[in-house]
Structure formats: C-alpha cells, structure tokens
N, C-alpha and C positions, 0 to 999 in steps of 0.2 A: 117587716128589721128586726132583729133584733136585737137589746139592749146595749148591749158591745160594740154594737154596727156604728148607733145612734151616739157615743159614749166615742165611740175611734175618731168620727167625721168632726165633733164638736172640739174631738185633743187634737187633732192634724188644723182646725183654722186659730184655736188658740195661737197653735206653734207657728202659726206663717204669722199671724196677727203679730207676735211676740218680736218674732225674727224683724217685720219691714219697720218696728218700731226702734229697738236694738239697732240696724241698719243707720233709720233716721235721727237717736242724739250722735250712736260715734261718726257723722259724716258733721251735724252742729260741733262737735265739742273739735273736732281739726280742725273747721271755718274759725269759734275761737281760741283755739292753736298758733294759727298761720296772721288770723287777721288783730283778734282783740285783741288780745297780750300781750304781742307786742306794743302795742301806742297804749294801754296802760299800765306799761311797765316804762316808757318813756316818758307819758305821763306824771306818773310817781317819781322818778330821777328829777324832771324839774322842780316839780312842788317841794320837793324836797333841800334842794339845793337855795329855793327862795327861802322858805321858809328859815332858813338854817341864819339868813343874811338877813331875814325883815328882824326878826328873833336877836342879832345883832345893831345892829344899826338903826333900828328904832322908829326908823318914819311918824312927825305928828302925823295924821289920821284919823279922820274926826269924820261922822255921821249926823240924823240923826232920822230919829222914833216917832213914832205919833202913836202915844194910849190913850185910852178909853180915861175923864173925866179929863187930866188935866194936859188932853193933848200934844201938841209938837214941844220936841224938847231936844235942844241941840246940843253941839259940844261933845261928843258920845266917843272917847277915846278909842279905836281899835289897836289890836298887842296880843301879845303870847299865843302867839301858833305851833300846831303842832300836827302831823303827819305820823299819820298809822293809814297799814295794809293790812289782808287777811294775809297775804303772803309774797314769800322773796324770787320764787317763780311764775306759778299760773294765780297772777291777780282774777283777783274776778269784784273786789273791794276794796275804795282807797276813800278816804275820810281826811278831810283837808276840815282844821276847825283852829276857833280864834273868839274873840270875844272884844264887844265894845262896850266900855266902860263911862258912867255917867259920873257925872261929882259926887250925888251925891244920892241915901233913898227916898222916897218919894210914900208922902202921906197923903192921906187923905180918909175923909167920913163918908160911909151911904146911909142914906137913913129908910131905903129900901130896901126884901128879901128879893127883888126879880135884877133888881142895880145890881148887888154884891151879887148873885150867882152869876147876870151875865161878865162879869169882870174877871170872878175866879175861873171862867169859861177862859176868856181870852187870854190869859196872863195862862193859862197850864196848857190851852195849847197852842201857844209857844216859847215854851218852854219857861218861859222867865220864873224867878226864883218870888217868893214873897211871902208874908205871913200877916189873917186876916180876923181879929180879935170881934168876936160876933156875937148880939145884945140876942138877947132870946125871949120870948113873955113863955106865958105861966102854961101852954101845950107844947112848947118849948118848940116852938117855928121863928125863925129868921127875921126878927125887925130892924136889924141897921150890922155895920161890917163897917170897921178900923182899920185900914185897910196901912201895911210897910211890904215897899215896894223894892225888889234888890236892882242897884242900878244896873247888873251888869247882866250883859244881853248877849244869849253863845250862837254863835253863828257854826253855822255848816255847809262846807262846801261837800254831796260824796258823788263820786264815780264808780257806775254798777257796771258789770257787764251783764247783758240780757242776751244770754244763749243764744233762744230760740227765734231771738230778732236779727238778730244777727248786728246790736246796738252796742251801744253804752250809752246810759243815764246819767244823766245829772241832776241831782236834787239842790236847792241854791233856800235854808234860811237863813233868814231874820238876817239879808246881808242888805239887798236893797228896803227894809223897811221889813217891819216885822208880818211871821208869815213864807210858805213855800211853792219857790216853782221847778216846776223842771222842763227838762231840754233832753231830747236827743240826739247823740251823736252819731255821725255813720266813720267808721273807722279810720276810713281815709283824711280825714278831715280832721283829727288828731296830726297837725307838722309844726316845725317849729313858728312858723309864723305864729297857728292859731297858739303854739302857746307862751308866743311874747305876749301876743293881744291879750291873752288870759291872766297874764301879772301884772299887766298896766292898770286890767280889769279889777284885781283885788285889792290894788294898791290907788285903790279911786280916782283913772286917769284916764279911762275909756270906760266911760260913764254904760253910753250905750253896746258896748258889747256881750253877744248874741241876743240881742234885740234887733238885728237888721234881717229881713225874709231872702225867705230865704230865693236862688235864682233859681233861673225859667231849669239853666244846667243840671242845680242841682237835682230840681223839679225831675228832669228829666234822668235823671241816675237813679233817686228811688224809684221812678215808676216801672225800669228796666230792673231793678232788682227782686220789683213785687212778684214781675213778668217771672224772670224766671224759677224764684220761690212754690210759684205757682205751677209754673210746671213738670216741675220738682215735685209736687204735691199731686198734681194728676199723674205722671208716672207712675207712682208708689200706690197708689189709688186701684189703678192698671194689675200694675202686678198683681194685687191680693186677691184684685176681683178675679183674673185670669185661676189661681192657687185656687180659689173656692169651687170655681167654676168649674175644677182639676178633682179636685175632692169628691164633688159632687157627680160625676161622674164616672169614679170608680167605686160609686157609693151605690151608684144602680147598674153598673156590671156586675154587682157583688148582692146586689137585690134582684135579679135578674136572670144568677147564677142557680141565688139559691129555688127560687122558683122550679127552672127548671131543673133544678135536682127534685125538689119535692114532690113536680107531676111525674116526673119518669119515677116515685121510688112507691106512689098511687097506684102505676098502670102493673104495677112486680104483685 
C-alpha cells in the first residue's frame, strides 16, 4: 500500500469520526434549545421578579455563620439582591447574588504560623475579605497575624446548563453556612411549584428545600434517561465501526487491484 492510500484511509476515518461528533453536538444543542433553555428563561424571569420585590420590601432576614477561632456568629442580615444572565435568548448561566452582613468587623490575633495560614486559606476559599498584619522573624518567616475580617459574606446561587448531560447544575455558595453545595436538576423539575418553593427557600421559610431524597419515580426516570442515552451512544459507535469496516474493505479492494496490476505487469 502506497503512502497516498495510507493517508487517504486515515483521512476518511477522521472525516467519519468528525461527522459523527458533529451530529452528536448538534443533537445535544437541539435538546438544550428544546428542554433546558426554556426552563432557564423561566427560572430567570421568576428570580428577576423576586429580586425586584425583595429589594423594595427589604425583609428582615437573618442567618448564622461559623468562623474559625471566633465560632458561631448570628445576626447576619440578608439583602442587596442582584441577578444576571449570560444571554436574553439562549441562557446557559444565571447568577443570583446577594450578601449577608454582620453588625461589625471581626478582629483577633493568632500567634502561630500554622494557624495564620489555616485561617487565611479558609477565608480565601469562602470569598470573605480580610486583612492580616503579619509579624515575621529575622528569616522572614511568619510568626503571628493580626486579623481584621469583613462582616460581609457573599452569597451566590448559580444555575448552569450542562449541555452534555442535558441537565441544569445549581451551585449554592455561603447560603446554608460557609462553603459550596452542588445539585443536579432535570429540566422537567423546574415547574411553578418548584420555583415557589425555591423562593421560600431564598427568604429562609423552607430550610429543607433541595435536601429531600429523590423519589423512586424520579430515580426510575433518571435510569430510563441514562438507558436511552446509552442506546444512542451504542448506535453511534456501531455506525462508526461500520464506516471503518467499509473503509478497510475499500482499502483491501484497492490493494488487491494494485497486486493484480503488478502481477500482470511482471508477466509482460
């Protein structure tokens, strides 16, 4: 087999694989347009109205946070709501932002390097602003730190389209305590009842929302969807294998024809 035949075969394989991948991406994008995007728009419209009202009404909403060294701190007032989306027509990312603000700045002193580093890492990881005046020894090693911590805790609810999995991923930062929690929502879960419960959760009237166990029916729906996606993937792999087999058959025919031509030429 000549170099051109070899390259021709590889090029055909790549072309077939690329076409299959393109079809997969187009199918997923269409599913996003049909299933996910309308739900994200519905989510955004509800939250936009909720934020508008909350900024006017200014409910007295409070929560408690646990910080290193000082322990639990109460009376963090919730407010200053804002919502943004990445698009008006094809939404893939929605952010609901607000903050919980304590009564005053928190201060304390730490006299060991390990404690200073531990607290700095914790505060940075949870997006809390702080200032630390550090003392150092003659070798410039940190020996102590005098902390001033902002009383403002940023809160973020982020809804993101997971197009590959045809789901919506919700990440919750610093709402039920410091830290991040992630949940996976199916588009069909986003109903008026769900949004109403979510609104109650935001204003801290329904603390167990999003913490309930998945029902057997929902589990079965998830299993069915995974089974359907597996079938589609198997069909794609089968089609790709058939295309590769046809390419290999064409190559063998070409090689056989070349061999007969060479044999005929030698006999002459």
